[in-house]
N, CA and C atoms as a LAMMPS dump frame, in Angstrom:
ITEM: TIMESTEP
0
ITEM: NUMBER OF ATOMS
642
ITEM: BOX BOUNDS ff ff ff
-5.0000000000000000e+02 5.0000000000000000e+02
-5.0000000000000000e+02 5.0000000000000000e+02
-5.0000000000000000e+02 5.0000000000000000e+02
ITEM: ATOMS id mol type element x y z
1 1 1 N 37.937 81.419 -390.184
2 1 2 C 38.456 80.534 -389.505
3 1 3 C 38.512 80.841 -388.25
4 2 1 N 38.08 80.601 -387.271
5 2 2 C 38.094 81.038 -385.673
6 2 3 C 39.371 80.445 -384.98
7 3 1 N 39.698 81.095 -384.199
8 3 2 C 40.492 80.222 -383.134
9 3 3 C 40.608 78.974 -382.765
10 4 1 N 38.94 78.693 -382.382
11 4 2 C 38.893 77.069 -382.33
12 4 3 C 38.992 76.083 -383.226
13 5 1 N 38.535 77.067 -384.496
14 5 2 C 38.516 75.96 -385.477
15 5 3 C 39.831 75.63 -386.212
16 6 1 N 41.014 76.557 -386.025
17 6 2 C 42.195 76.256 -386.153
18 6 3 C 43.177 75.395 -385.016
19 7 1 N 42.539 75.302 -384.101
20 7 2 C 43.077 74.503 -383.095
21 7 3 C 42.844 73.329 -383.079
22 8 1 N 41.644 72.747 -383.698
23 8 2 C 40.724 71.441 -383.92
24 8 3 C 41.868 70.81 -385.273
25 9 1 N 42.01 72.023 -386.055
26 9 2 C 42.526 71.391 -387.329
27 9 3 C 44.037 71.046 -386.899
28 10 1 N 44.706 71.525 -385.985
29 10 2 C 46.291 71.329 -385.967
30 10 3 C 46.261 70.161 -384.956
31 11 1 N 45.392 70.077 -384.198
32 11 2 C 45.138 68.959 -383.175
33 11 3 C 45.071 67.617 -384.098
34 12 1 N 44.071 67.236 -385.055
35 12 2 C 44.104 66.561 -386.094
36 12 3 C 45.162 66.182 -386.63
37 13 1 N 45.766 67.341 -387.147
38 13 2 C 46.994 66.817 -388.228
39 13 3 C 48.016 66.618 -386.909
40 14 1 N 48.262 66.639 -385.534
41 14 2 C 49.001 65.993 -384.887
42 14 3 C 48.537 65.216 -384.747
43 15 1 N 47.511 64.515 -384.722
44 15 2 C 47.152 62.857 -384.575
45 15 3 C 47.415 62.163 -385.719
46 16 1 N 47.852 62.745 -387.321
47 16 2 C 48.218 61.764 -388.159
48 16 3 C 49.202 61.708 -388.145
49 17 1 N 50.697 62.526 -387.086
50 17 2 C 51.769 62.455 -387.479
51 17 3 C 52.422 63.38 -388.166
52 18 1 N 53.939 63.146 -388.269
53 18 2 C 54.743 63.876 -388.413
54 18 3 C 54.935 63.986 -390.108
55 19 1 N 55.204 64.857 -390.535
56 19 2 C 55.598 65.075 -392.398
57 19 3 C 56.065 64.076 -392.658
58 20 1 N 57.147 63.625 -391.917
59 20 2 C 58.225 62.255 -392.074
60 20 3 C 57.275 61.194 -392.268
61 21 1 N 56.576 60.698 -391.682
62 21 2 C 55.455 59.777 -391.904
63 21 3 C 54.8 59.604 -392.934
64 22 1 N 54.636 60.678 -393.643
65 22 2 C 53.617 60.861 -394.672
66 22 3 C 54.299 60.99 -396.223
67 23 1 N 55.79 60.862 -395.957
68 23 2 C 56.293 60.656 -397.047
69 23 3 C 56.2 58.928 -397.6
70 24 1 N 56.126 59.024 -399.221
71 24 2 C 55.709 57.849 -399.951
72 24 3 C 56.935 56.737 -399.576
73 25 1 N 56.395 55.526 -399.63
74 25 2 C 57.53 54.352 -399.465
75 25 3 C 57.74 53.689 -400.875
76 26 1 N 58.61 54.791 -401.549
77 26 2 C 58.98 54.474 -402.459
78 26 3 C 59.837 52.81 -403.194
79 27 1 N 60.583 52.329 -402.079
80 27 2 C 61.336 51.437 -402.26
81 27 3 C 59.928 50.166 -402.624
82 28 1 N 59.155 50.253 -401.755
83 28 2 C 57.616 49.433 -401.713
84 28 3 C 57.302 49.154 -402.532
85 29 1 N 56.985 50.616 -403.419
86 29 2 C 56.343 50.659 -404.275
87 29 3 C 57.054 49.921 -405.491
88 30 1 N 58.025 50.449 -405.81
89 30 2 C 59.052 49.922 -406.677
90 30 3 C 58.802 48.002 -407.006
91 31 1 N 58.959 47.679 -405.555
92 31 2 C 59.057 46.104 -405.54
93 31 3 C 57.706 45.542 -405.952
94 32 1 N 56.744 46.028 -405.346
95 32 2 C 55.612 45.735 -405.979
96 32 3 C 54.982 45.822 -407.575
97 33 1 N 55.563 47.09 -407.916
98 33 2 C 55.687 47.082 -409.468
99 33 3 C 56.413 45.827 -410.252
100 34 1 N 57.413 45.802 -409.635
101 34 2 C 58.38 44.613 -410.471
102 34 3 C 57.951 43.201 -410.375
103 35 1 N 57.4 42.924 -409.267
104 35 2 C 56.672 41.735 -408.928
105 35 3 C 55.496 41.166 -409.963
106 36 1 N 54.939 42.539 -410.136
107 36 2 C 53.803 42.39 -410.804
108 36 3 C 54.129 42.277 -412.658
109 37 1 N 54.911 43.107 -412.606
110 37 2 C 55.368 43.059 -414.185
111 37 3 C 56.274 41.807 -414.316
112 38 1 N 56.484 41.072 -413.244
113 38 2 C 57.098 39.65 -413.505
114 38 3 C 56.762 38.859 -413.819
115 39 1 N 55.582 38.343 -412.983
116 39 2 C 54.058 37.879 -412.82
117 39 3 C 53.18 37.877 -414.555
118 40 1 N 53.1 39.084 -415.045
119 40 2 C 52.709 39.467 -416.3
120 40 3 C 53.632 39.028 -417.444
121 41 1 N 54.788 39.249 -417.194
122 41 2 C 56.169 38.746 -418.449
123 41 3 C 56.121 37.049 -418.087
124 42 1 N 55.824 36.9 -416.88
125 42 2 C 55.753 35.274 -416.891
126 42 3 C 54.619 34.476 -417.748
127 43 1 N 53.566 35.057 -416.891
128 43 2 C 52.696 34.395 -417.834
129 43 3 C 52.098 34.701 -419.584
130 44 1 N 53.033 35.743 -419.773
131 44 2 C 52.763 36.104 -421.371
132 44 3 C 54.092 35.041 -421.799
133 45 1 N 55.074 34.368 -421.184
134 45 2 C 56.034 33.529 -422.017
135 45 3 C 55.432 32.386 -421.995
136 46 1 N 54.423 31.844 -421.023
137 46 2 C 53.58 30.349 -420.59
138 46 3 C 52.409 30.405 -421.722
139 47 1 N 52.3 31.516 -422.2
140 47 2 C 51.096 31.717 -423.157
141 47 3 C 51.701 31.275 -424.867
142 48 1 N 53.164 32.115 -424.623
143 48 2 C 53.631 32.21 -426.082
144 48 3 C 54.075 31.023 -426.532
145 49 1 N 54.619 29.558 -425.298
146 49 2 C 55.288 28.562 -425.329
147 49 3 C 54.337 27.81 -425.443
148 50 1 N 53.095 27.768 -424.889
149 50 2 C 51.936 27.411 -425.38
150 50 3 C 51.471 27.395 -426.762
151 51 1 N 51.23 28.331 -427.435
152 51 2 C 50.467 28.444 -428.734
153 51 3 C 51.771 27.935 -429.515
154 52 1 N 52.724 28.072 -429.183
155 52 2 C 54.027 27.101 -430.199
156 52 3 C 54.027 25.926 -430.331
157 53 1 N 54.073 25.305 -429.4
158 53 2 C 53.712 23.864 -428.828
159 53 3 C 52.511 23.34 -429.748
160 54 1 N 51.672 24.118 -429.611
161 54 2 C 50.472 23.583 -430.312
162 54 3 C 50.351 23.717 -431.6
163 55 1 N 51.243 25.108 -432.254
164 55 2 C 51.212 24.995 -433.738
165 55 3 C 52.349 23.897 -434.154
166 56 1 N 53.409 23.735 -433.29
167 56 2 C 54.371 22.435 -433.913
168 56 3 C 53.497 21.066 -434.241
169 57 1 N 52.379 20.941 -432.848
170 57 2 C 52.16 19.91 -433.252
171 57 3 C 50.771 19.859 -433.721
172 58 1 N 50.629 20.649 -434.409
173 58 2 C 49.675 20.677 -436.096
174 58 3 C 50.671 20.432 -437.18
175 59 1 N 51.712 21.119 -437.501
176 59 2 C 52.394 20.877 -438.197
177 59 3 C 53.003 19.953 -438.656
178 60 1 N 53.212 19.22 -437.6
179 60 2 C 53.753 17.845 -437.46
180 60 3 C 53.125 16.926 -437.724
181 61 1 N 51.698 16.491 -437.512
182 61 2 C 50.55 15.92 -437.62
183 61 3 C 50.305 16.313 -439.445
184 62 1 N 50.181 17.595 -440.151
185 62 2 C 50.399 17.738 -441.252
186 62 3 C 51.144 17.3 -441.84
187 63 1 N 52.276 17.122 -441.696
188 63 2 C 53.547 16.637 -442.461
189 63 3 C 53.282 14.994 -442.491
190 64 1 N 53.13 14.594 -441.198
191 64 2 C 52.978 12.913 -441.732
192 64 3 C 52.065 12.773 -441.985
193 65 1 N 50.722 13.016 -441.869
194 65 2 C 49.563 12.825 -442.912
195 65 3 C 49.826 12.74 -444.264
196 66 1 N 50.779 14.708 -444.783
197 66 2 C 50.93 14.353 -446.149
198 66 3 C 51.546 13.648 -446.587
199 67 1 N 52.784 12.961 -445.523
200 67 2 C 53.823 11.674 -445.899
201 67 3 C 52.972 10.866 -446.713
202 68 1 N 52.225 10.027 -445.183
203 68 2 C 51.329 9.004 -445.77
204 68 3 C 50.464 9.076 -446.876
205 69 1 N 50.006 10.414 -446.944
206 69 2 C 49.063 10.023 -448.307
207 69 3 C 49.953 10.098 -449.339
208 70 1 N 50.98 11.209 -449.895
209 70 2 C 51.405 11.329 -450.605
210 70 3 C 52.276 10.122 -451.369
211 71 1 N 52.79 9.26 -450.522
212 71 2 C 53.17 7.694 -451.34
213 71 3 C 52.545 6.584 -451.382
214 72 1 N 51.729 5.99 -450.044
215 72 2 C 51.221 5.097 -450.21
216 72 3 C 49.945 5.019 -450.527
217 73 1 N 49.19 5.916 -450.611
218 73 2 C 47.793 5.979 -450.316
219 73 3 C 47.627 6.291 -451.969
220 74 1 N 48.979 6.868 -452.426
221 74 2 C 48.865 7.459 -453.965
222 74 3 C 49.262 6.132 -455.231
223 75 1 N 49.732 5.377 -454.296
224 75 2 C 50.206 4.394 -455.309
225 75 3 C 49.056 2.955 -455.112
226 76 1 N 48.386 3.015 -454.062
227 76 2 C 47.417 1.901 -453.536
228 76 3 C 46.557 2.244 -454.612
229 77 1 N 45.891 3.421 -454.64
230 77 2 C 44.851 3.82 -455.261
231 77 3 C 44.629 4.025 -456.88
232 78 1 N 45.713 4.288 -457.389
233 78 2 C 45.949 4.146 -458.683
234 78 3 C 47.069 3.397 -459.395
235 79 1 N 47.756 2.448 -458.463
236 79 2 C 48.004 1.078 -459.335
237 79 3 C 48.11 -0.08 -458.145
238 80 1 N 47.205 -0.724 -458.013
239 80 2 C 46.582 -2.049 -457.161
240 80 3 C 47.971 -2.844 -457.57
241 81 1 N 48.736 -2.768 -458.961
242 81 2 C 49.566 -3.657 -459.065
243 81 3 C 50.895 -2.571 -458.896
244 82 1 N 52.048 -3.468 -458.056
245 82 2 C 53.343 -3.186 -458.031
246 82 3 C 54.084 -2.71 -459.236
247 83 1 N 54.515 -1.256 -459.67
248 83 2 C 54.911 -0.706 -460.549
249 83 3 C 56.566 -1.996 -461.203
250 84 1 N 56.263 -2.21 -462.217
251 84 2 C 57.358 -3.047 -462.989
252 84 3 C 58.726 -2.455 -463.549
253 85 1 N 59.755 -3.095 -463.081
254 85 2 C 60.761 -2.074 -463.159
255 85 3 C 61.738 -3.445 -463.471
256 86 1 N 62.449 -3.174 -464.556
257 86 2 C 64.176 -3.929 -465.226
258 86 3 C 65.108 -3.316 -464.792
259 87 1 N 66.482 -4.228 -463.929
260 87 2 C 67.433 -3.448 -463.633
261 87 3 C 68.657 -4.537 -463.223
262 88 1 N 70.264 -3.842 -463.409
263 88 2 C 71.101 -4.973 -463.235
264 88 3 C 71.346 -4.767 -461.705
265 89 1 N 71.235 -6.338 -461.314
266 89 2 C 72.227 -6.122 -459.963
267 89 3 C 73.818 -5.894 -459.962
268 90 1 N 74.255 -6.091 -458.67
269 90 2 C 75.911 -5.977 -458.921
270 90 3 C 76.366 -6.657 -459.369
271 91 1 N 76.533 -8.174 -460.035
272 91 2 C 76.857 -9.233 -460.682
273 91 3 C 76.585 -8.707 -462.335
274 92 1 N 75.727 -8.058 -462.647
275 92 2 C 74.851 -7.727 -463.971
276 92 3 C 73.775 -8.896 -464.094
277 93 1 N 73.245 -9.443 -463.08
278 93 2 C 72.241 -10.123 -463.289
279 93 3 C 71.17 -9.299 -463.567
280 94 1 N 69.521 -9.576 -464.661
281 94 2 C 68.787 -8.417 -464.525
282 94 3 C 67.855 -9.157 -464.017
283 95 1 N 67.157 -7.674 -462.426
284 95 2 C 66.306 -7.819 -461.775
285 95 3 C 65.162 -7.437 -462.692
286 96 1 N 64.007 -8.242 -463.317
287 96 2 C 62.625 -8.048 -463.266
288 96 3 C 61.666 -8.095 -462.405
289 97 1 N 60.864 -7.545 -461.641
290 97 2 C 59.975 -7.743 -460.865
291 97 3 C 59.135 -8.365 -460.651
292 98 1 N 58.691 -8.211 -462.367
293 98 2 C 57.331 -9.017 -463.098
294 98 3 C 57.771 -10.699 -463.051
295 99 1 N 59.042 -10.969 -462.773
296 99 2 C 59.432 -12.229 -462.729
297 99 3 C 59.395 -12.695 -461.27
298 100 1 N 58.798 -12.137 -460.345
299 100 2 C 58.913 -12.886 -458.852
300 100 3 C 57.494 -12.947 -458.707
301 101 1 N 56.487 -13.223 -459.537
302 101 2 C 55.294 -13.468 -459.234
303 101 3 C 55.148 -14.579 -458.679
304 102 1 N 54.053 -14.958 -457.78
305 102 2 C 54.119 -16.098 -457.001
306 102 3 C 55.311 -15.97 -455.61
307 103 1 N 55.865 -14.905 -455.825
308 103 2 C 56.864 -14.563 -454.556
309 103 3 C 56.034 -13.776 -453.881
310 104 1 N 56.602 -13.722 -452.549
311 104 2 C 56.409 -12.35 -451.741
312 104 3 C 57.373 -11.605 -451.456
313 105 1 N 57.851 -10.395 -451.77
314 105 2 C 58.761 -9.644 -452.081
315 105 3 C 58.54 -8.578 -451.03
316 106 1 N 60.017 -8.234 -450.47
317 106 2 C 60.003 -6.704 -449.768
318 106 3 C 60.965 -6.003 -450.613
319 107 1 N 60.415 -4.816 -451.209
320 107 2 C 61.747 -3.925 -451.783
321 107 3 C 61.558 -2.925 -450.887
322 108 1 N 63.054 -2.645 -450.516
323 108 2 C 63.514 -1.859 -449.836
324 108 3 C 64.289 -0.753 -450.47
325 109 1 N 63.934 0.568 -450.366
326 109 2 C 64.513 1.737 -450.625
327 109 3 C 65.766 2.211 -450.109
328 110 1 N 67.115 2.328 -450.065
329 110 2 C 67.93 2.561 -448.925
330 110 3 C 69.252 3.395 -449.77
331 111 1 N 70.398 3.686 -448.775
332 111 2 C 71.489 4.164 -449.414
333 111 3 C 72.577 3.89 -448.372
334 112 1 N 73.644 3.898 -448.691
335 112 2 C 74.545 3.643 -448.011
336 112 3 C 74.9 4.738 -446.561
337 113 1 N 74.492 5.948 -447.168
338 113 2 C 74.563 6.947 -446.26
339 113 3 C 73.622 7.307 -445.012
340 114 1 N 72.497 6.419 -445.294
341 114 2 C 70.984 6.157 -444.492
342 114 3 C 71.241 5.409 -443.247
343 115 1 N 71.059 6.324 -441.852
344 115 2 C 71.52 5.521 -440.765
345 115 3 C 70.67 4.586 -440.28
346 116 1 N 68.671 5.09 -440.644
347 116 2 C 67.683 4.317 -440.56
348 116 3 C 68.094 2.623 -441.432
349 117 1 N 68.525 3.207 -442.582
350 117 2 C 69.045 1.633 -443.59
351 117 3 C 69.668 0.892 -442.826
352 118 1 N 70.705 1.56 -442.375
353 118 2 C 72.205 0.413 -441.578
354 118 3 C 71.476 -0.114 -440.232
355 119 1 N 70.176 0.513 -439.85
356 119 2 C 69.91 -0.532 -438.873
357 119 3 C 68.922 -1.53 -439.218
358 120 1 N 68.149 -1.351 -440.47
359 120 2 C 67.031 -2.513 -440.869
360 120 3 C 67.344 -3.272 -442.186
361 121 1 N 68.721 -3.127 -442.625
362 121 2 C 69.132 -4.131 -443.797
363 121 3 C 69.714 -5.428 -442.859
364 122 1 N 70.133 -5.794 -441.455
365 122 2 C 70.955 -7.133 -441.398
366 122 3 C 69.315 -7.481 -441.017
367 123 1 N 68.159 -6.847 -440.381
368 123 2 C 67.092 -7.633 -440.46
369 123 3 C 66.183 -8.353 -441.902
370 124 1 N 66.755 -7.8 -443.497
371 124 2 C 66.43 -8.155 -444.235
372 124 3 C 67.049 -8.952 -444.671
373 125 1 N 68.561 -9.11 -444.207
374 125 2 C 69.131 -10.344 -444.469
375 125 3 C 68.797 -11.677 -443.829
376 126 1 N 68.241 -11.65 -442.416
377 126 2 C 67.631 -12.476 -441.374
378 126 3 C 66.904 -13.023 -442.29
379 127 1 N 65.199 -12.013 -442.56
380 127 2 C 64.013 -12.841 -443.498
381 127 3 C 64.543 -13.226 -444.59
382 128 1 N 65.603 -12.972 -445.476
383 128 2 C 65.72 -13.181 -446.439
384 128 3 C 66.303 -15.104 -446.334
385 129 1 N 67.398 -15.327 -445.577
386 129 2 C 67.763 -16.727 -444.818
387 129 3 C 66.674 -17.085 -444.15
388 130 1 N 65.692 -16.804 -443.29
389 130 2 C 64.502 -17.973 -443.066
390 130 3 C 63.607 -17.802 -444.135
391 131 1 N 63.204 -17.343 -444.944
392 131 2 C 61.958 -17.306 -445.663
393 131 3 C 62.43 -17.984 -447.212
394 132 1 N 63.806 -17.516 -447.76
395 132 2 C 63.504 -17.785 -448.732
396 132 3 C 63.233 -19.023 -449.368
397 133 1 N 63.107 -20.033 -448.536
398 133 2 C 62.628 -21.431 -449.277
399 133 3 C 60.892 -21.542 -449.25
400 134 1 N 60.744 -20.244 -448.594
401 134 2 C 59.191 -20.743 -449.062
402 134 3 C 58.17 -19.496 -449.683
403 135 1 N 59.139 -18.924 -450.843
404 135 2 C 58.64 -18.196 -451.396
405 135 3 C 58.824 -16.648 -451.33
406 136 1 N 59.895 -16.397 -450.847
407 136 2 C 60.308 -14.878 -450.429
408 136 3 C 61.519 -14.903 -450.852
409 137 1 N 61.403 -12.865 -450.946
410 137 2 C 62.813 -12.505 -451.494
411 137 3 C 62.846 -11.086 -450.873
412 138 1 N 64.087 -10.713 -450.745
413 138 2 C 64.19 -8.972 -450.313
414 138 3 C 64.891 -8.491 -451.742
415 139 1 N 64.373 -7.539 -452.339
416 139 2 C 65.06 -6.639 -453.948
417 139 3 C 65.473 -5.327 -452.679
418 140 1 N 66.953 -4.953 -452.959
419 140 2 C 67.194 -3.794 -452.067
420 140 3 C 67.486 -2.932 -453.607
421 141 1 N 66.877 -1.637 -453.071
422 141 2 C 67.033 -0.429 -454.401
423 141 3 C 68.061 0.754 -453.9
424 142 1 N 69.081 0.614 -454.198
425 142 2 C 69.994 1.803 -453.928
426 142 3 C 69.779 2.962 -454.385
427 143 1 N 69.82 3.883 -453.587
428 143 2 C 69.609 5.395 -453.972
429 143 3 C 70.831 6.239 -454.303
430 144 1 N 72.138 5.782 -453.887
431 144 2 C 73.265 5.766 -454.05
432 144 3 C 73.465 6.904 -455.367
433 145 1 N 74.131 7.921 -455.516
434 145 2 C 74.423 8.929 -456.386
435 145 3 C 75.601 8.087 -456.992
436 146 1 N 76.528 7.588 -456.527
437 146 2 C 77.727 6.814 -457.004
438 146 3 C 77.535 5.057 -457.499
439 147 1 N 76.308 4.89 -457.661
440 147 2 C 75.813 3.676 -458.351
441 147 3 C 76.812 2.801 -456.98
442 148 1 N 77.016 1.651 -458.225
443 148 2 C 78.059 0.193 -457.193
444 148 3 C 78.939 0.845 -456.64
445 149 1 N 79.274 1.783 -457.306
446 149 2 C 81.127 2.165 -456.683
447 149 3 C 81.248 2.365 -455.31
448 150 1 N 79.749 3.038 -454.789
449 150 2 C 79.532 3.074 -453.632
450 150 3 C 79.107 2.222 -452.66
451 151 1 N 77.972 1.048 -453.458
452 151 2 C 76.991 0.17 -453.08
453 151 3 C 78.208 -1.243 -452.626
454 152 1 N 79.182 -1.607 -453.582
455 152 2 C 79.793 -2.658 -453.9
456 152 3 C 80.069 -2.879 -452.632
457 153 1 N 81.374 -2.197 -452.029
458 153 2 C 82.087 -2.316 -450.908
459 153 3 C 81.137 -2.739 -449.488
460 154 1 N 79.916 -1.989 -449.541
461 154 2 C 78.923 -2.253 -448.357
462 154 3 C 78.285 -3.719 -448.783
463 155 1 N 77.893 -4.014 -449.719
464 155 2 C 77.469 -5.338 -449.968
465 155 3 C 78.498 -6.517 -449.318
466 156 1 N 79.464 -6.328 -449.502
467 156 2 C 80.575 -7.242 -449.293
468 156 3 C 80.9 -7.407 -447.93
469 157 1 N 80.626 -5.914 -447.17
470 157 2 C 80.903 -5.669 -445.821
471 157 3 C 80.028 -6.167 -445.051
472 158 1 N 78.581 -5.715 -445.422
473 158 2 C 77.169 -6.665 -444.497
474 158 3 C 76.957 -8.022 -445.202
475 159 1 N 77.765 -8.407 -445.999
476 159 2 C 77.367 -9.493 -446.513
477 159 3 C 75.575 -9.632 -447.032
478 160 1 N 75.499 -8.574 -447.474
479 160 2 C 73.887 -9.211 -448.095
480 160 3 C 73.536 -10.396 -448.944
481 161 1 N 72.619 -10.82 -448.766
482 161 2 C 72.501 -12.18 -449.621
483 161 3 C 71.047 -11.939 -450.099
484 162 1 N 70.683 -11.215 -450.672
485 162 2 C 69.468 -10.803 -451.901
486 162 3 C 70.314 -9.401 -452.913
487 163 1 N 69.33 -9.86 -454.279
488 163 2 C 69.374 -8.631 -454.8
489 163 3 C 69.828 -7.22 -454.549
490 164 1 N 70.306 -6.528 -455.389
491 164 2 C 70.651 -5.226 -454.981
492 164 3 C 70.545 -4.283 -456.309
493 165 1 N 69.72 -3.331 -456.536
494 165 2 C 70.079 -2.772 -457.916
495 165 3 C 70.349 -1.273 -457.745
496 166 1 N 70.61 -0.665 -458.984
497 166 2 C 70.756 0.741 -458.554
498 166 3 C 69.252 1.555 -458.819
499 167 1 N 68.44 2.604 -458.056
500 167 2 C 67.149 3.159 -458.82
501 167 3 C 67.406 4.048 -459.849
502 168 1 N 66.581 4.398 -459.618
503 168 2 C 66.958 6.022 -461.203
504 168 3 C 65.345 6.702 -460.884
505 169 1 N 65.53 7.517 -461.417
506 169 2 C 64.448 8.615 -460.776
507 169 3 C 62.794 8.791 -461.801
508 170 1 N 63.149 7.312 -462.873
509 170 2 C 61.798 6.704 -463.093
510 170 3 C 61.114 5.597 -461.903
511 171 1 N 61.596 4.996 -461.077
512 171 2 C 61.64 4.434 -460.143
513 171 3 C 60.761 5.074 -458.675
514 172 1 N 61.95 6.044 -458.964
515 172 2 C 61.268 7.254 -457.728
516 172 3 C 60.052 7.396 -457.678
517 173 1 N 59.73 7.74 -458.991
518 173 2 C 58.271 8.259 -459.181
519 173 3 C 57.216 7.328 -459.329
520 174 1 N 57.705 6.272 -459.639
521 174 2 C 56.186 5.258 -460.013
522 174 3 C 56.57 4.966 -458.471
523 175 1 N 56.949 4.865 -457.415
524 175 2 C 56.688 4.635 -455.896
525 175 3 C 56.469 5.742 -454.927
526 176 1 N 56.376 6.814 -455.827
527 176 2 C 56.735 7.861 -454.544
528 176 3 C 57.405 8.078 -453.611
529 177 1 N 58.83 7.622 -453.723
530 177 2 C 60.19 7.852 -452.945
531 177 3 C 60.385 8.919 -452.433
532 178 1 N 59.843 9.383 -450.874
533 178 2 C 60.111 11.096 -450.93
534 178 3 C 61.456 11.133 -449.921
535 179 1 N 61.801 9.976 -449.245
536 179 2 C 63.067 9.779 -448.098
537 179 3 C 62.933 8.274 -448.117
538 180 1 N 64.536 8.073 -447.232
539 180 2 C 64.79 6.849 -447.188
540 180 3 C 65.131 6.197 -445.292
541 181 1 N 64.459 5.254 -445.201
542 181 2 C 64.18 4.165 -446.627
543 181 3 C 62.928 4.361 -446.748
544 182 1 N 62.563 3.666 -447.297
545 182 2 C 61.183 3.013 -447.466
546 182 3 C 60.948 1.848 -448.28
547 183 1 N 60.044 1.186 -447.297
548 183 2 C 60.056 -0.335 -447.473
549 183 3 C 58.477 -0.531 -448.236
550 184 1 N 58.485 -1.864 -449.417
551 184 2 C 57.147 -1.75 -450.028
552 184 3 C 57.034 -3.401 -449.748
553 185 1 N 55.963 -3.798 -449.218
554 185 2 C 55.625 -5.16 -449.469
555 185 3 C 54.487 -5.545 -450.679
556 186 1 N 54.722 -6.694 -451.186
557 186 2 C 54.2 -7.056 -452.348
558 186 3 C 54.253 -8.496 -452.333
559 187 1 N 52.714 -9.013 -452.251
560 187 2 C 52.112 -10.193 -452.267
561 187 3 C 52.751 -11.245 -453.406
562 188 1 N 52.14 -12.325 -453.287
563 188 2 C 52.664 -12.984 -454.631
564 188 3 C 51.796 -12.638 -455.349
565 189 1 N 50.793 -12.142 -455.933
566 189 2 C 50.446 -11.933 -457.046
567 189 3 C 50.316 -10.408 -457.403
568 190 1 N 51.545 -9.983 -457.078
569 190 2 C 52.571 -9.026 -457.756
570 190 3 C 51.855 -7.206 -457.002
571 191 1 N 50.908 -7.619 -456.01
572 191 2 C 50.004 -6.774 -455.531
573 191 3 C 50.933 -5.95 -454.311
574 192 1 N 50.477 -4.603 -454.599
575 192 2 C 51.152 -4.033 -452.898
576 192 3 C 50.609 -4.223 -451.923
577 193 1 N 51.079 -4.694 -450.617
578 193 2 C 50.129 -5.03 -449.658
579 193 3 C 50.553 -4.149 -448.516
580 194 1 N 51.517 -3.319 -448.476
581 194 2 C 52.201 -2.648 -447.324
582 194 3 C 53.005 -1.501 -447.544
583 195 1 N 53.042 -0.459 -447.038
584 195 2 C 53.848 0.171 -447.191
585 195 3 C 54.516 0.479 -445.574
586 196 1 N 55.925 0.868 -445.715
587 196 2 C 56.632 1.393 -444.66
588 196 3 C 57.904 2.459 -444.651
589 197 1 N 57.227 3.816 -444.036
590 197 2 C 57.76 5.144 -444.427
591 197 3 C 59.035 5.213 -443.294
592 198 1 N 60.194 5.322 -443.315
593 198 2 C 61.284 5.253 -442.371
594 198 3 C 61.638 3.775 -442.196
595 199 1 N 61.828 4.113 -440.82
596 199 2 C 62.48 2.337 -440.347
597 199 3 C 61.167 1.807 -440.021
598 200 1 N 61.594 0.207 -440.18
599 200 2 C 60.485 -0.599 -440.07
600 200 3 C 60.478 -1.174 -438.88
601 201 1 N 59.385 -1.114 -438.554
602 201 2 C 59.254 -2.311 -437.229
603 201 3 C 59.276 -3.775 -437.484
604 202 1 N 60.586 -4.213 -437.09
605 202 2 C 61.23 -5.266 -437.54
606 202 3 C 59.828 -6.501 -437.094
607 203 1 N 59.32 -6.467 -435.923
608 203 2 C 58.428 -7.615 -435.543
609 203 3 C 56.91 -7.228 -436.123
610 204 1 N 56.684 -6.283 -436.732
611 204 2 C 55.475 -6.216 -437.669
612 204 3 C 55.349 -6.265 -438.948
613 205 1 N 56.979 -6.344 -439.687
614 205 2 C 56.848 -6.227 -440.918
615 205 3 C 57.21 -8.084 -441.038
616 206 1 N 58.182 -9.121 -440.07
617 206 2 C 57.454 -10.047 -439.911
618 206 3 C 56.8 -10.53 -440.135
619 207 1 N 55.603 -10.566 -439.158
620 207 2 C 54.144 -10.947 -439.048
621 207 3 C 53.64 -10.623 -440.453
622 208 1 N 53.697 -9.231 -441.116
623 208 2 C 53.246 -9.257 -442.699
624 208 3 C 53.502 -10.37 -443.502
625 209 1 N 54.893 -10.476 -443.609
626 209 2 C 55.838 -11.433 -444.232
627 209 3 C 54.856 -12.761 -443.739
628 210 1 N 54.814 -13.381 -443.145
629 210 2 C 54.319 -14.649 -442.398
630 210 3 C 53.187 -14.567 -443.183
631 211 1 N 52.155 -13.772 -443.111
632 211 2 C 50.65 -13.882 -442.965
633 211 3 C 50.547 -14.034 -444.785
634 212 1 N 51.566 -13.35 -445.618
635 212 2 C 51.116 -13.618 -446.859
636 212 3 C 51.865 -14.647 -447.589
637 213 1 N 52.684 -15.465 -446.569
638 213 2 C 53.166 -16.648 -446.959
639 213 3 C 52.82 -17.681 -446.486
640 214 1 N 51.539 -17.356 -445.777
641 214 2 C 50.749 -19.205 -444.7
642 214 3 C 49.382 -18.793 -445.986
């Protein structure tokens, strides 16, 4: 390279600035990297949360479908007639379901420790008072392990005005009881008319009762 070429190169390097101007901006580079990493992590979290929410919805729908089919549909298809049973109430009187034919019956499975049961039992007391003279009755089936020892004080406190019996495993199996409360509506022919799994909707149940009574 001759002298002129060397001068040209030096002149061009002078135009590019000093060596200090060529130092990399490390702080800016790390800031850019951190921002991109943060955006990527946030996107991954959103994607993960969306997947978890979808999975939860699918699982919940499956559980609800399973509950609906395993209890009500099994009995409705296999047993058009409500399974009969004979048990004694708190006063020692015999309660036989088949003896309530020609009456509309609300058969309610409950327990003293069940929160939803405590909410709806006053509604059943109300229905019993309102419709008993029209061929209607409620029969409570307590599933308390301690039997009437636990149930009698509750009956007195809440002033239940309908018969209550203590359920057993045979009755649980016959009616497919999986959780409480569970309420079975039986028409005047002794046939299962409706199931309510969980806390009943008071207006809906009363409409069903009135429809069967009319």
